[in-house]
N, C-alpha and C positions, 0 to 999 in steps of 0.2 A: 299545504294545510297550515292554518294560523292559529294562535291561541284563541280560546274563546273571549268574549268581551266580559269585563267585570260584571255586568248586570247579569249575566247567564251562569256565573259561578257562585257556589255557597259563600257566604260572609266569611267563613274561615279561610278560604283561599284567595279572595280577592286582593289583600294587601301584596300577594307575592306575584302578581300578574306581570310586573315589569322586571323581575329578578333575571329571567333569562336574557331580556333585552340589555340589561345592564352588563352582563357577563360577555355578550357578543361586543358591546361597545368597548371592552377591554381585551378583547383578542381571543376569548374562549369560544370553542366551537358548540354553541348550544343551539341545536335546531328546534323548529317550532314543535316537533313531536315530543322532544324532551321537556319541553315548557309545559305542554300540555299534560304529560305524565307527572310532572312534578306537581302540578296544581291539583290534579285527581288524586294522588297519593295524600295530600294534606286533607282533602275533603273527605276521603273514605276512611282513612285511618284515624282521624281525629286526636292528633298527637297532643300529649300532656304537657310537653315542655319544648324549650328551643331547640335543646339537643335533638330531640325527635324530629324536628322540622329540618335540622341541618343534616341528620342522617338521611332524610328522604331526599333532600337537594343533592347530596353525594350520589345516592344510588342512581337518581334520574339524570342528572346532568353530567355525571361522569367527568370531572375535570382531570386532566394529567396529573400524574404523581408528583412531577417537578413542579406543578404550580399550585399544589394543595394548600400552602400557607397563604398565597395571594387569593385563592377562592374563599378561604376562610375569613380573611380580612374584608372582603368585599361583601360577604354575607353578614358581618357583624355591622358594617356600615349601613347596609340596606335596612337590616332589621331594627337598629337602635338609633340610627341617625347620627352616627359618630362624626361623620364629615360630610360635606356636601359633595356629590358625585355627579358627574355630568353623564346624562343618558341621551340614548337616541331618541328623537322626537317621535318617529314614524314606526309602526309595527312592520314587521317583515312581510313582505308581500308572498304570494303563494310560489313556491318553489317550482322554477321551470329549467328545462334542460338548456334553452338558449335565452340569453338576455341581451336588449338592445339599449338601446338608449336608456451643452453646454461645455475648448476640447477637453473632455475628461480622460486623463491618461492613468489613473491610478488602476492597478489590478484589483479585479473583484474576486479576491481570494476567498476559499471557503473558511468558515470559522474554525477555530482551532479545535482540533479534537473530533471534527465531523467529517463523515465520508458520505459523499452523494448517495451511493447506492444504498446506504442503511436507511435513508429517509424516502426511498421510492416504494409506495404501495398502491394498491388498488382500491383501498377503503376510502370511501367519501367522508370528508372532514370539512364543515362549513366553518368559515372563520372570517373576521375582517382585519385589515392591516391599516396602520398608520404610518405613511412615509415622512420622513423629516425632510426639510428643505436642503438640498445638496448644493455644495459650491462648484460643481462641474459647470463649465461654460461651453455649450455646444453651438455657439453662435457660426463659427466657422463651418461646421458641418452643415447647420441649417442653410446657410448662404449657398453651399455648393450642391446639396442633394438634389435640388429641382433641376439642375442642368448636368448631373451626373448618371442620371436613369438612363437606360437603352431607349432608342427611339423606334417609333412604328410608323407605317404609313396610314395616314387617317384617310376617311372617306371624303372629308371635306377638301376643296381644292383652292388655289391661290394663282394670281397671276404670276407667270414666269417670265424671265428675260430671256432665257434660252429656249430654243425650239422644243416643244414637248407635245402635249395634245392641243389641238386647236380649238379656241374659244369662238365658236361661230357666232354667238349672240353679239358679242363685244365686237368681233370683226365686222359683222353686217351693219352695226350702228356707226362705226367708224366710217364705213364706205358712204352711208347716207349722209353724215356730216361732211363729207368731202365731195359731194355732188358726183358720185360715182367713180371717182378715182380710186384707184386700189392702193391703199396704204399697206403698211407692214402689218402682217396677221398678229393677232393677240394670242398668245399661248398660255396654257395653264398647266398646273402640275399638282399632284397630290400633296398635301400638308404632311408634315411629320410632327408627331406628338410624343410626349415620353410615355413610356409604358407604365401601368399601375404598379406600386410596390405593395405586397401583401405580406404583413408580418404576423406570424402565429407564435405566440410566446407561452410558455411552460410556465405556470405558476405554481406547481406543485411543491411538496415540502423539500425535496431534493434540490430545487433550484431557488430557494429562499433567499440567497446571499446575492443573486443575480438579477433578480426581477426589478429592484429599483433603478440600476443602470439601464436595463432594457427599455423601461417604461420612459426614462427620459430621452433615449434615442428615439423611441417611438412617437413622442410628443414633438420632438424637433422635425421627424419626417412627415408627420402629418400637416404642421404649419407650412411647410415649405414645398410640399410634393404632392402628387396623386396616390396617397398612401391609405391603406385600410389596416387595422390592427384589431386582433382577436386575442384573447387569452383562453387558455384551456389547462384544465387539471383533471377534474372529474366530470367537468361541464364547459359548456362554451360559453363566452361572454364577448359582445362587440363593444369596443371602447372607442371607436373613430370619433363619434359625436362629442364625446366628454373630453377627448385630447385635442379638440378643435378650440378649446379656451386657450387665449394667448398667454396668460399667465400659467407658467409651468407648474408652480406649487398648487395652484387652484386646480388645473386640470387634473394633475395626478390624484389629488385628494378625491375629486369626483369620481374618476376611474376606480380608485381603491375601495370606495363605498359601494361601487356597483358589482364588484366581483365577491361572491359568496365562498370561492373554494381556495382560498389563499393557504398555501403551505399543507395542502392535503394530499390526497393520493394522486396517483398517476394513471389516466386512461387515455393515453394518446391515441391509440387506434379508434376507439369509440367516439372521442371527442372530434377528431378529424371527420369520420364517417358523418356525425351530426352536422358538420358545417358543409360537407357536399350533399346533404340530403336536403337542404333548403335552397330552392333554385336561385333566390335572389343573393345569396351568400356564395353558392357555388360559381355563379358567372363572374364574381369578383376575381376568381383565379384565371380567367380566360385570357390567356396572353400576357399574363402578368409575371412580374419577379417574386416568385413565392420564397419566403424565407422562413424557415422553422427554427426558432431559438429553443432548443431543449437538450437534456443530456441523453434523451433517447432510452432512459432506464424504465421500459415498458415491462411491469412484472407479470402481467397476465398474458393470455395467448397472443403471440405476436401476428396471428392471421388477420385480424381486423387492421393492424397497423399497416401491413405490408398492402391490403386491399386499399386503404386509404391513400397511401403514398402512390400506388400505381394509377388511381384515379386522378390524383392531382398532377401527376406526370404528363397524363394525357391532356389536361388544360394548360398547364403553366408554360410560358416562354422559357423559364429557367428555374429550376427547383433546387434549392440549397438547404442543406442541414447545419446550421451552426450550433456547436457544442461547446459548453465551457470545460468539458474534460480534455478537450484538446489542447489546453494550456500546458498539460503535462507532456514532455516530449516522448515519454514512454506510452503515450495512448495510442491504443489500436481498437477499432470497432469489432469487439468479439462477442457481444450479446446476439442471441438467436434474432431478435428483432432488427438490429441494426445491419447484421449480415444479410438479412432478406431484404432490406430496402438499398442497400449501397448501390446495386447496378442500376437502380431508377434514378438516383440522384445525379445531377449535374456535378456538384462538388460538395465535400464535406470541409467545414472550415472552423477556425478557431474562434470561440467567443467568450473566452475568459476575462476580457477586459472590454471597457467601453472603447477605448482606441482601435482594438482588433475588428470590433463590430462596425463602426464608423468607417474604418479603413476599407473594409470589405464592400459596403454599401456605395461608397464614393467611386469603387472600382467596377461596378456592375457592367457598366457600357464598355470596358476593356476587356481584351481576352486573357490578359495576365493580371491576376489580382494581386494587391499589395498586402493583402491578409495571408496569414499562413494557411496553406492548403494541406490538408491531410490526404484528400483523394479528389481526383477529377476525372470525370468521364473522357473518355478518349474521344477526339473529335474525327 
């Protein structure tokens, strides 16, 4: 649902059409329904003062208590024109469940005083994020990832020097060219191609401090390998096309503008089931190296998450769960959801830093991984 056009609103509410858009451009979770409620409140109540309008904005748009001062400042800037404010040019499209279209060694440590579990929630919160340009250099990872992925046998064939399957057509042509003499036969073999890498990145509030580094790694992987990237929080978004842009800062900015559920709630199971419910998405997991980058803090019923992981297990060549919580040596998968999915995973890895994630991805073709292993399926 999108806010009504200015021509459809009463004259009293028309000047406030873009206020919710302004809030979204500054990282506030102001949905289309809240914007419509705000303008309807102005039209129906007929406020007599600016204070009444501000109270209606507070009630309808519900800013977080810790950002109340910033909200009031943006309201004054919008109403009185105290300062030039950059706004988003396009109105928000209709909300959908699915949307399409550097070596960094520092520890992606949580912000001081924040505990990941405290930010895990099932409530949907729509927001936008702006990522600053990072100094990490992932060129080494980008050069190596294309050759580091496991190989699979392709249905295409190529000429082989050693005996294999007989290439009858080329062999007969060789006989004709040599006037019936029997030359050496031509052999063929099936080509080998790298497996697809599928990255499913958690962008919920409890993962806020890790998503910039994960997006940098995803961009490098898309640039150099056969990789697909999706984000999930309370909804699923495909970012592969946006991350194909060569310039990393531009690619990440485009990806950030596409995702609506930054730093919101956590619905891991429903989001993964949404991925599997779309056939053209689900086929991307067939025979792929599927890597889920998440803390696994599913606050709702763990049954959907368990069902989604079991279905992914049936499609993937290798299914790995990478969690930043494993950076703590005392970490053990004790939640109900993690205990339920652990037997279905191939391994559980440390994802607390860019280095640990890249080390693991570069070791996918090897049996022994360079990244810290919390748990591995017995072979």
